[in-house]
N, C-alpha and C positions, 0 to 999 in steps of 0.2 A: 975649223970644225964648228966653232960657236956661230959663225956667220951662216954656214950651211944648215945648222940646226935651227937657226932663227927662220930661214926661208921655209923650211918644212913646217915649222910651227905656224907661220903666217898662212901657208897653204891649208893646213888643217882648220885654222880659224875661219878661213874663207869658205871652206866646205860646210862648216857648221852654220855660218851665216846664211848660206844658201839652202839650209834645211837638209843637208846630206850628212850621213853618219858613216860613210864608207868612201874608199878610193882605191884605185888600182895603180900599181907601180909602173905599168907599161908606159914608157915615154916620159915618166915623171922626172927623171934625171935631167933630160934635155929641157923640159919645161922650167925646172928650177935653176938650170945652169950649173949643175954639179955633176961629177962623175958617178957612174953606177956604184963604184966602190964606196964613195962618200955617202951616197944615198943609203946603201945597205947598212953602213955603220950607224947612221943617224936613226934609221928605223929600229935597229937593235937597241939603241939607247932609249927610244920611246917605248919599245916593248918592255924593257926592264922597268921603266917608270909606270907601266900599265896604262899608258895613254892611248895605245893602239893594240889591237890583237890581229894576228894573221889568221884569217879563217880558211883561206885556200891560198896556195902559193901565188903571189901576185895580187891578192885581194885582201885589203885591210879594213878593219872596222875601228872607228874612232870611239873611245870610251870617255865621255865627259865626266867631270868630277862627281856628279850625282849618282853615277853608276859604278864608281870605282870599287865600292864594297862588294858588288856582285861580280865585278871583273869584266862584264860585257853588257851591251845593251840588248833589249829583247830582239829575238830573231826577226820578228815582223818588221822591224825598222830598216833591215838591210837585205831581206830575202829577195826582193825584186831586183835590186842592183846586183846581187850575187848571181842570180839566174841570167841576167843580161851579160854579166862577165863570162859566164859559162856558155853563153849563146844557146840557151835552151828555153823553149816554151815550158810553162809549168802551171801548177796550181797547188795551193796548200790544201791538204786533205785529211781524211781520217779523223783522229781524235782532236787534232787542232782545229779543223773546220767545224767539227761538232761543238767545240767550246765557243767558237765565234758565233754559232747559231743558238747558244744558250745552254748547251749540255755541259755545264761547268763543273759538275761533280767529279768528272773523270779527267783529272789534270795529267796530260801526257808528259812523260819524262823527256821524250825526244820530239823534235819538230819534223813533221812528215810532209815531204814535198813529192808530188807526183810529176814526173817528167817523161820525155820521150827520148828515143835514140838508144845509144849503148849505155850500159850500166855505169852509174857514177859511184865512186867510193863514198861511204858515209863520212861525215865530218864529226869526229868524236874525240873530245878531250875534256879536261876538267871545267872548261868554260862553254863549250859549244857541243850540241848534240843534234845533228841534222841527218835524217835518213831519207834517201832518195828511192822512190819506187817507180819502176819503168812501166809505161803503158804505150801501146801502139798508137793510140789516138783517142781523142775525146771531142765532144761537140762544144763549141764556144757558148752555145745557148745554156749550157749547164754550169757555166762559170760566172761567178759574181765578183765585181770589183769592190773591194773593201777599203775604206779610207783609213789610213794610219797617219802618224805624225809626219812621215817622210813622203807621203804620196798615196799610192794605191797598191794593194797586193791582190793577186788572183786567189780566190778560194772556191771550193766546190759548193754548189747549191745544197740545201738540206736534202733534196731528193737524190742527188748524185752521191752525197756523203753517206746516206743510208745504204745505197747499193755498194759503194766501195768498202764500207765497214764489213759487210757480209763477204765480199770478195777477198778482202785482206784480213779475215777473221783471226788467223794465226798471229799475224804481226801486231794486232792490237790487243792481244791477250785472251783470245778464245771467244766462243759463242756466248758465254754468260755475260761477258763485258759488252759484246756487240748488242745483245738484247737490252742491257741496262742503258746504254747510250741512246739506242733508238727509242726506248721508252721516254727519254728526256727530249728527244728530237721531234717526236711524232706530232706535236702541236703546231710546229712550223712547216710541216710537210703538207703540200697541197695535192689532193688526189689527181687532178688533171695534169699537173706538172710531173708528178711521179710516173704516171703512165707514159707521158712524152719522153721522159728521161729513160725509162725502161725500154722503150722502143729503140732508142739510140744506143743502148748498152750492148757491149759485144757478146756477153754470155747470158743466154736465156736461163741457164741453171742458177745463176745468181739472183735473177728475178724471182724464180721459184722459191729459192731459199728465203729471200726477204719476205715474200708473201706468206710463207709458212711461219716465220718468226712473228710477223704482225698478227696473223690469225690465231695460230695455235699456242703461242707463248704469251703474247701481249694482249690478245683478244681485242685487237683494234679492227673494227669492222669496216669503217669507211675506206680506209687506205687499202686494206687487204681485198675488199670487194672490187675496188678499182683495178688492182693488179690482176685479180682473177678474171675479170671481164676481158682484159687484154689478152691474157694467156689463153683463154677459151676461144679466141679468134685465130690462134695460130697453132702449129704443131709443137708439142713439147713432150718430153719423155721422162720416165723414172730416173731419178738421180739421187745420190747420197747427200744427206744434210752436211756431213763433214767429209770432204773428199779423202779418199784413201786409195793406195795402189791396187790392192786386191779387193775386188767387189764381192759382196756376199753372194752365195748361191741363190738366195731368195731375195728378189728385188720388189717384193710386194710392199706397197706404200701405205695403204689404208687411209689416204687423205687426198683431197682434190688437187693438191699441189704436186702430186706424184713425187713426194719427197720420202726417201727411206730414212727414218729418224735413227741413225746409228750413233747419236749422242744426245744426252738429255740436256735441255737448256733451262736455266732459271735466272731470270733477271734479278739483280741485287736490290731493286727498289721495292 
């Protein structure tokens, strides 16, 4: 066992030397010349020593000494490899993307990953918190490659982040938090890019809601005017600010966004 343990240690050291903080167990037993049972026992030993953490069955993260106190490395260092392991296209979104773009006051408790296909179970324990949100599709033009110590990760552009925050308002803590984060984001959102992203976005109602938040809550004229000029060129219909199953009898909006304000919004800034 000592010899087998040494082989796995050498493999982990090699991964680290190549700038990688993760590995998969598929085929590792044959690569190291040990049985699956021996590999399993060695991994259990390393887990007890907190040298590695199993994030998903078959996918392990290496924990170097400088991260032992926290118990795991930052998610950004292995999320790209994790999504390759899961064979999913993805981007980091919502509050995490907002933080990368400078909205740092709202530190998210969980790491938000937008992906496609069938739903994925969240990864949640005392060391890892990753939530997966399913989308039918997105445009690559709205995704940015961000450099991290292990390579690059996909994150949503500031414009897509703003739209997604409105779309997933409930998951990020409600409209007050959405407005607060967008207030922090607005300086890095470009009007022309916002319109192009809005044109590619699946739900027109989300574009209307974002325009309403920018205009009527944050009093941001340049961005809201750009969105309104786009909406004015297409057909759009009255919709609720906060979606609900039963629509009110009166759908009078009283604003150019055709938004029925069925919830009050106050940014925390």
